[in-house]
MITI-104934 format. One line per field, with one value per residue (C-alpha): residue number from 1; residue in one letter; x, y, z. Coordinates in pm, 1 decimal. Each point is the difference from the previous one (the first is absolute). Layout:
N
resi <- NUM, ...;
resn <- a, ...;
c1 <- X, ...;
c2 <- Y, ...;
c3 <- Z, ...;
This chain:
308
resi <- 1, 2, 3, 4, 5, 6, 7, 8, 9, 10, 11, 12, 13, 14, 15, 16, 17, 18, 19, 20, 21, 22, 23, 24, 25, 26, 27, 28, 29, 30, 31, 32, 33, 34, 35, 36, 37, 38, 39, 40, 41, 42, 43, 44, 45, 46, 47, 48, 49, 50, 51, 52, 53, 54, 55, 56, 57, 58, 59, 60, 61, 62, 63, 64, 65, 66, 67, 68, 69, 70, 71, 72, 73, 74, 75, 76, 77, 78, 79, 80, 81, 82, 83, 84, 85, 86, 87, 88, 89, 90, 91, 92, 93, 94, 95, 96, 97, 98, 99, 100, 101, 102, 103, 104, 105, 106, 107, 108, 109, 110, 111, 112, 113, 114, 115, 116, 117, 118, 119, 120, 121, 122, 123, 124, 125, 126, 127, 128, 129, 130, 131, 132, 133, 134, 135, 136, 137, 138, 139, 140, 141, 142, 143, 144, 145, 146, 147, 148, 149, 150, 151, 152, 153, 154, 155, 156, 157, 158, 159, 160, 161, 162, 163, 164, 165, 166, 167, 168, 169, 170, 171, 172, 173, 174, 175, 176, 177, 178, 179, 180, 181, 182, 183, 184, 185, 186, 187, 188, 189, 190, 191, 192, 193, 194, 195, 196, 197, 198, 199, 200, 201, 202, 203, 204, 205, 206, 207, 208, 209, 210, 211, 212, 213, 214, 215, 216, 217, 218, 219, 220, 221, 222, 223, 224, 225, 226, 227, 228, 229, 230, 231, 232, 233, 234, 235, 236, 237, 238, 239, 240, 241, 242, 243, 244, 245, 246, 247, 248, 249, 250, 251, 252, 253, 254, 255, 256, 257, 258, 259, 260, 261, 262, 263, 264, 265, 266, 267, 268, 269, 270, 271, 272, 273, 274, 275, 276, 277, 278, 279, 280, 281, 282, 283, 284, 285, 286, 287, 288, 289, 290, 291, 292, 293, 294, 295, 296, 297, 298, 299, 300, 301, 302, 303, 304, 305, 306, 307, 308;
resn <- x, x, x, x, x, x, x, x, x, x, x, x, x, x, x, x, x, x, x, x, x, x, x, x, x, x, x, x, x, x, x, x, x, x, x, x, x, x, x, x, x, x, x, x, x, x, x, x, x, x, x, x, x, x, x, x, x, x, x, x, x, x, x, x, x, x, x, x, x, x, x, x, x, x, x, x, x, x, x, x, x, x, x, x, x, x, x, x, x, x, x, x, x, x, x, x, x, x, x, x, x, x, x, x, x, x, x, x, x, x, x, x, x, x, x, x, x, x, x, x, x, x, x, x, x, x, x, x, x, x, x, x, x, x, x, x, x, x, x, x, x, x, x, x, x, x, x, x, x, x, x, x, x, x, x, x, x, x, x, x, x, x, x, x, x, x, x, x, x, x, x, x, x, x, x, x, x, x, x, x, x, x, x, x, x, x, x, x, x, x, x, x, x, x, x, x, x, x, x, x, x, x, x, x, x, x, x, x, x, x, x, x, x, x, x, x, x, x, x, x, x, x, x, x, x, x, x, x, x, x, x, x, x, x, x, x, x, x, x, x, x, x, x, x, x, x, x, x, x, x, x, x, x, x, x, x, x, x, x, x, x, x, x, x, x, x, x, x, x, x, x, x, x, x, x, x, x, x, x, x, x, x, x, x, x, x, x, x, x, x, x, x, x, x, x, x, x, x, x, x, x, x, x, x, x, x, x, x;
c1 <- -5920.2, -55.6, 224.8, 165.8, 129.5, -154.0, 191.0, -134.0, 172.2, 155.1, 196.2, 178.7, 137.4, 214.7, -63.5, 87.7, 217.2, -169.2, 130.6, -241.8, -131.7, -308.0, 54.9, -233.9, 34.2, -173.7, 101.3, -173.3, 46.1, 299.3, 197.5, 327.9, 69.2, 354.5, -14.7, 337.9, 157.7, 308.0, 2.9, -244.8, -195.4, -330.2, -9.6, -55.3, -249.0, -197.1, 5.7, -128.0, -279.4, -106.3, -3.8, -195.8, 287.2, -8.9, -301.8, 26.2, -26.4, -230.7, -96.5, -146.4, 139.7, -212.0, 131.2, -194.0, -287.2, -0.4, 95.7, 305.7, -129.1, -374.0, 14.2, 339.9, -76.9, -142.2, 283.8, 272.1, -147.1, 95.3, 365.0, 316.9, 291.0, 369.2, 161.7, 369.6, 69.3, -193.1, -234.7, 135.5, -15.8, 348.7, -68.0, -270.7, 55.1, -98.8, -315.5, -99.4, 36.6, -199.2, -279.3, -14.3, -21.3, -277.1, -198.4, 50.8, -158.0, -300.8, 76.1, -232.6, 174.6, -87.2, 172.5, 298.5, 220.8, -57.4, 69.8, 329.9, 105.3, -82.5, 214.7, 284.3, 13.7, -58.2, 275.7, 248.6, -15.5, -107.0, 352.7, 32.7, -356.9, 103.8, 298.4, -5.5, -21.0, 304.6, 206.2, -86.4, 212.7, -106.9, -128.8, -224.4, -124.0, -105.5, -184.8, -180.7, -90.1, -149.9, -179.6, -176.0, -105.8, -168.8, -130.1, -357.6, 29.1, -49.6, -77.9, 272.3, 353.5, 218.5, 371.0, 221.1, 370.2, -23.7, 360.9, 183.2, 299.2, -20.5, 283.9, -25.4, -134.5, -264.7, -99.0, -46.8, -217.6, -216.7, -37.2, -119.4, -252.5, -130.5, -52.2, -193.5, -217.7, -71.3, -179.0, -285.0, 9.2, 71.5, 342.8, 171.9, 374.4, 148.3, 374.5, 297.2, 169.5, -39.8, 94.3, -317.4, -214.7, 165.5, -29.3, -354.4, -224.4, -256.1, -42.7, 219.3, -60.7, 269.9, -69.0, 217.0, -63.4, -342.6, -106.7, -39.8, 239.3, -43.5, -284.5, 58.9, -53.5, 294.6, -72.4, -19.0, 317.0, 184.7, -101.8, 132.0, 322.2, 71.0, 311.8, -53.0, 341.7, 120.4, 313.2, 154.3, 280.1, 155.1, 248.8, 248.1, 70.3, -286.0, 0.1, -268.1, -39.9, -198.6, -291.6, 7.4, -260.9, -267.3, -216.5, -135.9, 347.3, 95.0, 356.3, 256.2, 262.0, 297.0, 58.4, 274.6, 77.3, -273.9, -259.4, -215.7, -261.6, -278.6, -240.8, -323.6, -297.9, -284.5, -275.8, 223.0, 115.5, 313.6, 84.8, -138.6, 176.5, 329.4, -22.0, -81.2, 282.0, 263.6, -98.3, 18.4, 351.6, 102.8, 35.9, -38.4, -223.5, 66.0, -245.5, -253.8, -201.8, -171.9, 186.6, -238.9, 21.5, 46.1, -257.8, 271.3, 52.4, -373.9, -50.5, 282.2, -115.1, -355.0, 114.9, 226.6, -275.3, -242.0, 248.6, 57.6;
c2 <- 17286.9, 233.1, -83.2, 304.4, -196.2, -302.7, -103.6, -307.3, -182.5, 315.7, -24.5, 277.8, -51.4, 223.1, -155.7, -365.5, 69.8, -71.1, 247.5, -108.8, -356.7, -112.4, 235.7, -50.3, 144.9, 220.0, 265.9, 134.7, 296.2, -44.2, -208.8, 123.6, -219.2, -24.7, -62.2, -140.7, -87.5, 48.6, 279.6, -86.0, -248.8, 187.5, 212.0, 340.1, -138.4, -147.9, 331.9, 180.2, -255.5, 46.5, 378.3, -5.4, 138.1, -320.5, -215.5, -375.7, -214.9, -222.0, -48.7, 235.4, 251.0, 147.7, 291.8, 37.9, -184.7, 208.3, -139.1, 187.1, -14.3, 60.7, 228.1, 169.3, 325.9, -171.9, -252.6, 262.4, 210.8, -286.2, -19.9, 205.1, -76.2, 81.3, -108.5, -88.6, 358.0, 237.5, 235.0, 325.1, 359.0, 111.2, 374.3, -4.1, 2.7, -311.4, 166.7, 141.1, -339.6, -178.8, 261.0, -58.9, -378.3, 52.5, 197.4, -274.7, -242.2, 232.8, 63.9, 290.6, 335.9, 22.4, -333.5, 52.6, 179.0, -267.9, -279.5, 159.7, 61.1, -360.2, -158.6, 245.7, -123.2, -364.1, -8.2, 211.0, 295.0, 283.9, 144.1, 23.3, 94.1, 340.7, -133.3, -57.4, -369.7, 40.7, 99.0, -312.8, -310.9, -319.9, -134.3, 300.2, -11.2, -361.9, 116.2, 262.0, -275.3, -206.4, 307.9, 61.9, -365.7, 16.6, 358.2, -112.3, -271.4, -294.9, -347.5, -148.2, 128.9, -138.1, 83.5, -98.9, -14.9, 281.0, -34.1, 10.5, 232.7, 60.1, -28.9, -249.4, 257.4, 121.0, -361.4, -68.5, 311.6, -107.8, -349.3, 151.1, 215.3, -299.9, -202.1, 291.7, 27.3, -372.0, 49.6, 200.2, -104.5, -292.0, 43.1, -163.9, 50.5, -99.6, -56.5, -215.0, 86.3, -301.3, 206.2, 206.5, -308.7, -71.9, 362.3, 85.7, -284.4, -234.8, -202.2, -91.9, -84.4, -83.8, 37.6, -152.3, 8.6, 149.1, -284.0, 0.4, -265.7, 71.6, 143.1, -11.0, 199.0, 59.2, -310.5, -226.8, 158.7, -74.2, -365.9, -46.9, 181.3, -270.0, -200.2, -268.0, 88.1, 136.3, 191.5, -112.5, 203.4, -89.3, 169.0, -286.9, -270.4, -244.4, -368.5, -65.4, -352.6, 154.6, 49.8, -318.2, -173.3, 260.6, -169.4, 328.4, 94.4, -92.5, 128.1, 204.2, 216.2, 131.5, 366.1, 40.0, -130.4, 212.0, 0.4, -268.3, 8.8, -246.6, -126.2, -149.2, -191.8, 193.5, 98.4, -89.4, 243.2, -140.4, 323.4, -109.7, -338.7, 158.8, 256.8, -264.6, -229.4, 273.1, 142.3, -350.4, -32.6, 334.3, 177.4, 381.0, 93.7, 340.0, -40.0, -253.3, 161.5, -90.8, 62.8, 164.3, 52.7, 364.2, 173.8, 18.7, -377.9, -70.3, 250.0, -141.2, -357.3, 77.7, 189.9, -289.1, -257.2, 197.3, 76.7, -363.2;
c3 <- 648.1, -297.4, -292.5, -153.4, -298.6, -164.5, -310.5, -175.4, -288.6, -144.5, -324.5, -188.0, -350.2, -219.2, -335.7, 52.4, 306.4, 334.4, 259.3, 276.4, 7.7, 197.2, 294.2, 297.7, 350.4, 255.8, 252.8, 311.4, 233.1, 229.0, -247.6, -147.8, -301.4, -128.5, -374.4, -102.1, -330.0, -213.7, -256.3, -278.4, 211.7, -40.3, 318.1, -159.1, -252.2, 289.9, 188.0, -308.5, -41.5, 361.9, -40.9, -325.5, -207.6, -205.6, -78.7, 56.3, -310.6, 205.5, 361.3, 259.8, 249.7, 279.6, 207.0, 326.0, -167.3, -320.9, -339.6, -127.8, -359.6, 31.0, 308.8, -40.4, 183.0, 307.7, 0.7, -33.3, 280.1, 230.1, -99.0, 11.2, -234.0, 4.9, -329.1, -16.8, -111.0, 231.9, -193.5, 146.9, -123.5, 95.0, -36.7, 267.8, 373.0, 193.5, 135.6, -339.6, -163.7, 270.1, -15.9, -374.1, 56.3, 255.3, -257.2, -258.9, 247.4, 47.7, 365.5, 97.9, 34.8, 370.7, 63.8, -228.9, 254.8, 264.2, -251.1, -105.1, 360.3, 89.3, -271.8, 64.9, 358.4, -87.0, -261.2, 197.3, -239.2, 231.3, 19.6, -380.4, -95.1, -142.6, -196.1, -375.0, -79.0, -227.3, 305.5, 198.1, 39.7, -172.6, 331.6, 61.2, -359.7, 58.4, 312.0, -208.3, -246.7, 281.7, 136.3, -333.0, -4.4, 341.6, 16.7, -70.5, 269.9, -236.8, 129.9, -222.5, -63.0, -280.3, 9.8, -293.7, 97.5, 260.2, 120.5, -334.4, 17.3, 375.6, 250.1, 291.2, 247.2, -247.1, -74.7, 371.7, 34.3, -296.1, 151.8, 328.2, -185.0, -197.9, 320.1, 150.0, -311.6, 20.9, 331.5, -157.7, -367.6, -226.4, -161.3, -295.5, -16.9, -334.3, 31.4, -87.3, 331.1, 227.2, 305.8, -46.0, 50.4, 335.8, 107.1, -105.1, -113.2, 154.1, -320.6, -295.1, -364.8, -252.1, -370.9, -272.4, -374.9, 75.3, 232.1, 376.9, 130.2, 372.4, 212.9, 378.0, 315.6, 233.7, 210.7, -305.0, -135.5, 324.0, -31.3, -353.4, 91.1, 260.9, -95.4, 270.7, 138.2, 333.7, 92.5, 328.7, 160.5, 333.4, 233.3, -16.7, -258.6, -45.7, -92.4, -270.8, 144.3, 284.6, -241.5, -208.4, 215.9, -84.5, -263.7, -143.7, -125.3, -356.7, -21.3, 191.4, -171.8, 195.8, -84.0, 261.7, 349.5, 159.1, -280.8, -160.2, -275.0, 81.5, -266.6, 131.7, -137.7, -162.6, 245.8, 298.0, 268.3, 164.5, 185.9, 342.2, -17.9, -107.2, 280.2, 261.1, -111.9, -8.2, 338.2, 148.7, -144.9, 150.8, -335.1, 1.1, -297.4, -157.7, -290.1, -122.5, -277.2, -330.6, -323.8, -244.7, -372.4, -81.9, -218.0, -265.3, 7.3, -13.9, -282.2, -212.5, 67.0, -114.8, -308.7, -103.8, 57.6, -216.6, -278.0, -93.4;
């Protein structure tokens, strides 16, 4: 699989302050990488390094096989970038602005109209293509920002805080668009909104104080979010003693007469045994499901661990 990003041991210093420390990761087509961190963690600096807006103090960044420092034009032809503040010309209409962006990317004149029409449709902008950008809502302006980033059909798309200032409906629409883009491109989504990772991403990285403290795909993330606890709800009151003979169970906490919290041994799966035992006892089970850490809990836990 062709790697669209290969970052190897990247450092970025401002004087003696290290904003990005020994950053290494890769990204391929079809991956949507959620890049998480608190404000000041190094997210935007990393995005700017990947786009060639900042030079690394040391280390190497390849974009679609091209070195961002020694082959900047070839590297940048393969990427589209939406900064945290979209670079929009508010006195132009949507179509005028996108035609201008197409020209900046050296799209041939004969192909320019088709390229603009394509991104208008893809980003849901066809109905507002003749409106001035200044007259658009924040959500539509973000869509225009994404459209300018993908008009040249880049292999890699980098989005820095694309949902800032949007209402819940606009955020959901942006998430849907990002998932669609992830089918044909590699996408990096820089954010501090944990909900965006759930909604859009196949992979997750968390950066703190310039260092990557977590790198996982969605399956690995689900594993580390496991609390080794189950929630059991029944139609009628349940006696916890019914389950004490199951050796995989560590502890049982009574939440109320019809609900128990069951803690089990690591790497065990007591669900089949619990189900069998309760059915044999004539207990009607309403719910028997894993209790997972939320992304918020995992995020806070990792930040605290790496701040000590």
